[in-house]
C-alpha positions in Angstrom: -0.1 0.0 -0.1 1.4 3.4 -0.9 1.4 6.2 1.6 -0.6 9.3 1.2 1.3 12.2 -0.2 1.6 15.4 1.8 2.2 19.0 1.3 5.9 18.3 2.1 6.0 15.9 -0.9 4.3 18.3 -3.1 6.8 21.0 -2.0 9.8 18.7 -2.7 8.4 17.8 -6.0 7.9 21.4 -7.0 11.3 22.2 -5.7 12.7 19.6 -8.2 10.8 21.2 -10.9 12.0 24.8 -10.4 15.6 23.4 -9.9 15.5 21.8 -13.3 14.0 25.0 -14.8 16.6 27.3 -13.3 19.5 25.1 -14.7 17.7 25.1 -18.0 17.5 28.8 -18.0 21.1 29.2 -17.2 21.8 27.5 -20.5 19.4 29.7 -22.4 20.5 33.1 -21.2 23.8 33.3 -22.9 22.1 32.4 -26.2 19.5 35.1 -25.5 22.2 37.7 -24.8 24.0 36.8 -28.1 20.8 37.2 -30.0 19.9 40.6 -28.6 20.6 43.7 -30.5 20.4 46.2 -27.8 23.4 46.5 -25.5 21.1 47.2 -22.6 19.1 43.9 -23.2 22.4 41.9 -23.6 23.5 43.4 -20.2 20.1 42.5 -18.7 20.5 38.9 -19.8 24.0 38.7 -18.5 23.1 40.1 -15.2 20.2 37.7 -14.9 22.6 34.7 -15.6 24.6 35.9 -12.6 21.4 36.2 -10.5 20.3 32.8 -11.7 23.5 31.1 -10.6 22.9 32.5 -7.0 19.2 31.4 -7.2 20.4 27.8 -8.1 22.8 27.9 -5.0 19.8 29.0 -2.9 17.7 26.1 -4.1 20.5 23.8 -3.2 20.5 25.2 0.3 16.6 24.5 0.5 17.2 21.0 -0.6 20.0 20.8 2.3 17.4 22.2 4.8 15.1 19.4 3.8 17.8 16.7 4.2 17.4 16.0 0.4 19.7 15.7 -2.4 19.5 18.6 -4.9 18.1 17.1 -8.1 15.8 18.3 -10.8 12.9 16.6 -12.6 12.0 17.5 -16.1 9.9 20.6 -16.3 7.8 20.5 -19.4 6.6 24.0 -18.9 10.1 25.5 -19.1 11.0 23.2 -21.9 8.2 24.7 -24.0 8.9 28.3 -23.0 12.6 27.8 -23.9 11.7 26.2 -27.2 9.5 29.2 -28.0 12.3 31.5 -27.2 14.6 29.5 -29.6 11.9 29.8 -32.3 11.8 33.6 -31.9 15.6 33.8 -32.1 15.5 31.7 -35.4 12.5 33.7 -36.9 13.4 37.2 -36.0 17.3 37.2 -35.6 18.7 40.3 -37.4 15.2 42.1 -37.5 14.1 45.1 -35.6 11.7 43.0 -33.7 14.2 40.6 -32.1 14.5 42.5 -28.9 10.7 42.7 -28.4 10.5 39.0 -29.0 13.4 38.2 -26.7 11.8 40.3 -23.9 8.4 38.5 -24.4 10.2 35.2 -24.0 12.1 36.3 -21.0 8.9 37.5 -19.4 7.3 34.1 -20.1 10.1 32.6 -18.1 9.9 35.3 -15.3 6.3 34.8 -14.9 6.5 31.0 -14.7 9.3 31.5 -12.0 7.2 34.0 -10.1 4.3 31.5 -9.8 6.6 28.7 -8.7 8.5 30.8 -6.2 5.4 32.4 -4.7 3.8 29.0 -4.2 7.0 27.4 -2.8 7.5 30.4 -0.4 3.9 30.1 0.9 4.2 26.3 1.2 7.4 26.7 3.1 5.7 29.1 5.5 2.8 26.7 6.0 5.3 23.8 6.7 7.2 25.9 9.2 10.3 26.0 7.1 11.2 29.6 8.0 14.8 29.4 6.5 13.6 28.0 3.2 10.8 30.6 3.0 13.3 33.3 3.4 15.6 31.9 0.7 12.7 31.5 -1.7 11.3 34.9 -0.9 14.7 36.4 -1.8 14.6 34.8 -5.3 10.9 35.7 -5.7 11.9 39.4 -5.1 14.6 39.2 -7.6 12.4 37.5 -10.3 9.7 40.3 -9.8 12.4 43.0 -10.2 13.7 41.3 -13.3 10.1 41.2 -14.8 9.8 44.9 -14.2 13.2 45.8 -15.7 12.2 43.8 -18.8 9.0 45.8 -19.1 11.0 49.0 -18.8 13.3 47.8 -21.6 10.3 47.0 -23.9 8.7 50.4 -23.2 12.0 52.4 -23.6 12.9 51.2 -27.1 12.3 47.5 -28.1 8.5 47.7 -28.8 8.8 51.0 -30.7 11.7 49.8 -32.7 9.7 46.5 -33.6 6.6 48.5 -34.6 8.6 51.1 -36.6 10.0 48.4 -38.8 
């Protein structure tokens, strides 16, 4: 007879999901930086890569707090979002719309991460995992800031450049 799964099991399963996603994003960000035409957007992707490395380390600490090995499980959602981003790079590379497309792809990633980190933070609180909730909250705040920065880049130039073409 299998035991009933609990919120802690769900937390661990979702933690593995976002761990996989963050590691996948680490591989995608340099490609996005190379494809960007705006120096500001390139810099934003490079900055977020550095942040993502720290976020992966935070996730590893959460696994440690649980007494579990840090391991990912395939995240179909991030696979799809990254694939869409690669399609945009292929279809719009060298055009005035590339940066707007890259920003939209990056924001799809950010929105996915914001939902995951928000949920994980809340579950950590419910489970009494105060240190984990703090770590997850730090990453949630960074992801929200990145999303706002991407919107600012889109509004400052990328959308207008794509439209003018």
